[in-house]
C-alpha positions in Angstrom: -13.5 -33.6 8.7 -14.7 -30.5 9.8 -16.2 -27.2 7.4 -14.7 -24.4 7.3 -17.1 -21.6 5.8 -14.3 -19.1 5.3 -12.6 -21.3 2.7 -15.6 -23.0 1.4 -17.5 -20.1 0.3 -14.2 -17.9 -1.0 -14.4 -13.9 -1.4 -18.3 -13.9 -1.7 -19.5 -13.1 1.4 -17.2 -10.3 2.5 -17.9 -8.8 -1.5 -21.9 -9.1 -0.9 -21.1 -7.2 2.2 -19.2 -4.7 -0.1 -21.7 -4.2 -2.6 -24.5 -3.6 -0.1 -22.5 -0.6 1.3 -21.7 0.3 -2.2 -25.3 0.7 -3.2 -26.3 2.4 0.0 -23.5 5.1 -1.1 -25.1 5.1 -4.7 -28.2 5.5 -3.8 -27.7 8.3 -1.4 -26.2 9.9 -3.9 -29.4 9.6 -6.5 -31.4 10.4 -3.2 -29.1 13.9 -2.8 -29.3 14.7 -6.6 -31.3 18.3 -6.1 -29.3 19.0 -3.2 -27.2 21.9 -3.5 -23.2 21.4 -2.5 -24.0 17.6 -2.3 -20.7 15.4 -3.5 -21.3 12.5 -5.3 -19.3 9.2 -3.3 -18.5 5.9 -4.2 -16.0 3.2 -3.2 -13.1 1.4 -4.9 -14.6 -1.8 -4.6 -11.6 -4.0 -5.6 -9.0 -1.8 -3.5 -11.2 -2.4 -0.4 -11.7 -6.1 -0.7 -8.2 -6.9 -1.4 -7.5 -5.0 1.8 -10.4 -6.9 3.9 -9.0 -10.4 2.3 -5.3 -9.7 3.1 -6.7 -8.8 7.1 -7.1 -12.7 7.7 -7.0 -12.6 11.6 -8.2 -9.4 12.7 -7.3 -7.9 16.5 -10.2 -8.3 18.9 -10.7 -5.2 21.3 -10.1 -6.4 24.8 -11.2 -3.4 26.4 -13.6 -0.3 25.1 -10.8 2.2 25.2 -8.9 0.5 23.0 -9.0 1.6 19.2 -10.9 -0.4 16.5 -8.8 -2.3 14.2 -11.2 -2.4 11.5 -11.0 0.7 9.1 -14.0 2.1 8.4 -15.3 2.6 4.7 -15.3 6.3 5.2 -11.8 6.7 4.7 -12.2 4.3 1.3 -14.9 6.6 -0.1 -13.6 8.9 -2.9 -15.4 11.6 -4.0 -16.5 11.5 -8.0 -15.7 14.5 -10.2 -18.7 15.1 -12.6 -18.2 15.4 -16.3 -20.2 18.8 -15.8 -20.7 20.2 -12.8 -23.7 22.1 -11.7 -24.0 25.5 -10.9 -25.2 24.3 -7.0 -22.1 22.8 -6.2 -23.6 19.4 -6.6 -21.6 16.5 -8.4 -24.5 13.9 -8.8 -24.8 13.1 -12.5 -28.2 11.2 -12.7 -27.3 8.8 -15.3 -24.2 8.1 -14.1 -25.2 7.1 -10.6 -28.3 5.0 -12.4 -25.6 2.8 -14.3 -23.0 2.7 -11.2 -26.1 1.6 -9.2 -27.4 -1.2 -12.2 -23.7 -2.7 -12.4 -23.5 -2.9 -8.5 -27.1 -4.6 -8.3 -25.8 -7.3 -11.0 -22.4 -7.8 -9.6 -24.6 -8.2 -6.0 -26.7 -11.0 -7.6 -23.7 -12.8 -9.2 -21.7 -13.1 -5.7 -25.4 -14.0 -4.1 -25.7 -16.7 -6.7 -22.1 -18.3 -6.2 -22.8 -18.2 -2.5 -26.4 -20.0 -3.1 -24.4 -22.7 -5.4 -21.6 -23.2 -3.0 -24.2 -23.8 -0.3 -26.3 -26.1 -2.4 -23.0 -28.0 -3.2 -22.4 -28.5 0.8 -26.0 -29.7 1.3 -25.3 -32.0 -1.4 -22.3 -33.1 -0.2 -23.4 -33.5 3.7 -26.3 -35.6 2.6 -24.0 -37.8 1.0 -25.4 -37.9 -2.8 
């Protein structure tokens, strides 16, 4: 019987990749907190993950002239509305970004732990113990 890692690991590998991308966006927000006119960005994790799960077998590009079938995360990136806008047009609120980043980091660690537990279970099953 063959092991299918896609079904064995569930949604967690995709969740890890999306959490990583979201972490990059939030880190960019914090890095640009003092940049005039910078707009804070984030992505709707739940909708992006759900859309990725619906694409079970994406089409492949057979020639370089073909359009890419994978949508970029830029199309799912949203701008955050600040509670209090700054005078220079920057919409980054440091406390909000730090909280969102910490929340994302905890969720990333949880998904990483799920993957680790699944792989440990598979290794245990393969050893026959």
